[in-house]
N, C-alpha and C positions, 0 to 999 in steps of 0.2 A: 798138591793143590794151593792156589794162591793165599788162602787163609793160613796156610802152615806157618807162616813167617812170626805170626801172632802167638803161636803156641808155645810152650816150654819147652824145650829140646827133650829132657826126658819123657815128655810124653810124644812126640815123633818119634822118638828112638824106638818106644813100646809099640807105634803102630805099624813101622816097618821094621823087618828081621836085619835089613842092612840097607847101605847108600844106595844100591842098585835098584832096590823095590821102591825106594821113595822116587830115584830117579825117571823110572819106568811109569809110574802112576803120573807124575807132573808132565812125562812126554807125552803120554795117552792123551791127556784133559788139553794139552796144547793141539794137538794133533785134531782132537773133534772140535774141538773149539775153532779152529782155522778152517776146517772142513764145513760146519756150520755156517762159517762167514761166507765162505765162497758158495755153496748149495744155495743163502739166501740171496746173493748179489745174483749168480745165474737166475734163480725164480724169479726177481724182479726186473731182469735185464728181457727176459721173457716176456714178461707179463708187458712191460714197455713197449717192446716190438710188436706184440700183439694187439696193442692199442693204437701205436702208430699206423702199423698196417690199416687197420678199421679206419682211421682219419683219414687216410689215403684213398682208400676204395669210397669212403663217402664223398668225398671230394670229387672223386673222378666219376662219380654217378652223378654229381650236381653238376659237372662239366658237361657231360653228356646230355642230360636233361635239358642243360640251358642252349645247346648246339641243336638238340632235335626240335626246341621250342622256336629258334630262329628258323630252323630250316621250315617248320610247319608256316610261321609266318609271311617265309618268302615265297614258297610255294600258294598258298592263298590270295597273296596281293598282287604274283607277276604271273605264275604260271598258270593259273586257273583261268586270269583275266583274257589272257594273250588266246587261247583257240577258242575260246566264248565269244570272243571279239571277229574271230576269223568265221565262225558258224553265223553269225548275226551277219556277216557282210556277204556270205554266200547265198544266206536267205534272202536278203534284199534284191541281190542279183536275179533270183528265180522270179521276184515279183515283177520283174521288166517283160511287158508282152511283147517285146519287140526281138527276143532271144529266138534262134532259130531251133530245132531239134537237137542238131548235134551240139549246139553250146549249151544248151538244157543238159544233154546228158554228160556233158564234161563238167561241167559244174555239180552235178547230183553226184557223181564221183568224187570230185573232190571234196565234197561236204560229206559223203559218207567215211572218206578216209580222216579228215578231220575229227568226225565223230567217233573213231575208232580210236583215234589216238587219245582222244579228251576220257573215253571210257577206261584206256589203258592207266590213265592218269587218275581217274577217279577211283579205280581197284585198287591201286598202290596206295593212294590216301587212306581208305578204309582200312586194308589191311594193316596199315602201320598205325592207323589210330585204334585200331581193335589189338593189334598187340600193346602198345602202349596204356591200356585201358585194364585190361583182364588178362594180361601176359599170353605167352605162347601156349596154347594148348592143343595139341596135335590128337586126333582120332584116326591113328592108323589102320586102315584096312586095304585088300589085297585090291590091287587097281591096274586094270590091262592098259598098259605104256602106247600100243599102236592106237587105241583109239583114241584117246587122250592127245597125242601129239598130232593125230589128224586134224581133229576138232580146234587145236591151237593153230594149226597152220592153215586151215580153213578162215578161222576168225580173221587172220593177217592176209586175206586173200588181195584186198582193195588197194593194199602197200605192197605186197608180192608182185600184184598186176601192172602197177604205177612204174614200177622199176624193171619191168621183164626179167622178174628172178627167176632162176632155175630151183626148184627145193626138190630133191630128192629124199624120199624117206625110205630107210631099210631097218623097220623094225618089226621082229618077229610077233605073231599074233597071240603064240601062247605065254609072253614074257610078261611078267606082273611083279609089280613092287608093293612093298608094304609102307602105303604112305597116307598121310590125310590128303585126299582127292582136292580139296579147295588149295591147302599150302602149296602142290604139286603145281595145279595149274596157275598160280601166280609166279612161282617158278620158271616154268617153261614159257609163260607170255612173256616174261621179261628177257629172258634169254633169247628167244627167238624175236622179239622186238627190237634189240639190240643189233641182231645180227643183220636184220632188213634195214634198221637204222644207216648203219655202218658199211654196208655192202653197195659199189655203184651199181648204177644200171645195167642190165646184162649179165649180172655177176653170179654166183652159186652158192646155197646154203646147204650144205649135206647134214641130213639128222639120221643118226644111228644110234642104235641099243640093242645091247649083247649082255648075257649072264656073266658074271666072273664070279666063279665061286659062289660064296653066299650074296652075291649084292649083283644088283642090275646096274649097268654102266651107261649113261645117256652122254651123246657127243654132239656138239650143234659147231659145225666147223663153216666158217665164212670165208669168202676170198674179198673181203673188204680193207679198210684202210690200217686195219691194227691198232693196238693202244700203245701210246708214248710210252717209254721207260721211265718217266718223270712219274705217271700217273697207277702204274701199274702195283706200287706199295699198298696203296691206298683204295683201290678199284672197288671193295665191298664195305668200305665204309661209308661215312656222310662227308667223309672231308674232300671228295672230290665232286666238282661241279660236272654236271653232264653236259658234252659238248654238241656241238650240231652235226648232224646227220649228212650223208652225202648229197640229198635233196633239201638242206637244212632244215631236218626234222628236230626239235628239241625235246630234251627231256629234263627229268627233275633230278636226278641223280640216286633218287629213292630204289629205283629197280633191282642193282645188284645188292643193296646193302640188305633189301627184303630176301632176297635168294639167300644171302649167307645166313641170316637169321631162320628162315624156315627150313632149309637145310641141316642147320645143327639140330633143330626141332623134330625132325625126321631121323634123327640119329644117322645122317648122313654126311659126304663130302663134296665139296665144290671147289673147284680148281680151273685155271687156265693155263694155254700156251698163246703168247702172241710176240709178234713182232713190226713195229710201224713199218706200214708198207705192204705187209704179205698175209694179212686177215690174221683171224683170232679163232683158237678152238678152246670151247668150255667143256667141262668135264662135269658131271652130276652123278654120282654114286647113291643108290640107295638099298636098302636092305630087300632082298628078293624072297617071293614066296615060295 
């Protein structure tokens, strides 16, 4: 031990039987001291790294909140105003007493289409706001997929008719998924809405569902424009602005972001396959009942 150099040699010789014992004692002391230093350094390094990760996570969360806030202001200031202005214009046209029956019918169909688009936008906004304020709280229950999918397709009939799209549905009536009905409705509305938006007039959107082991797999395949390669990596995030559809339909970019968030809340998976010019195929996998 270090203090032995100040002790009389006779006392040291009485403490140790020989020099080997003294050396062994000193060596063990040094080893324990070095081990303690390394253990302390390792502990403090781990603590520093943990604190650093927490700071980075908080920074990323603040950056995401700021981005989402900017997204919200953009939607409120522009994306909501545009469809409302369009609806107002159609209503003004309907007040014209000189319009014929055919023209009035056309304007009414256009108005219904614009109202449906605005309704989708409102649903997405409310869903996103709900998630931000209260968190994602799913309430999974057995959901009959065929009935829910048919209701979503029926809701999109105005847009489907306008483009003369063919939408075959192949979903077994007995197929049921364990899901929050409201969240699944939002997911399906957005996936089908995107398919309708980017499929040219006369195209086809095929909806299928099947059981695969302990899961239900829903596939929505369109013959549309496909997703450009440079947008595919961030397609489920808020980083990508929604482009214009084949009939100049406009979106907000919230839809696929919500699809991803809600699918994960339902313990499912969502992914896609797409090439520009050849259409897209979106897959939604959920727990089966």
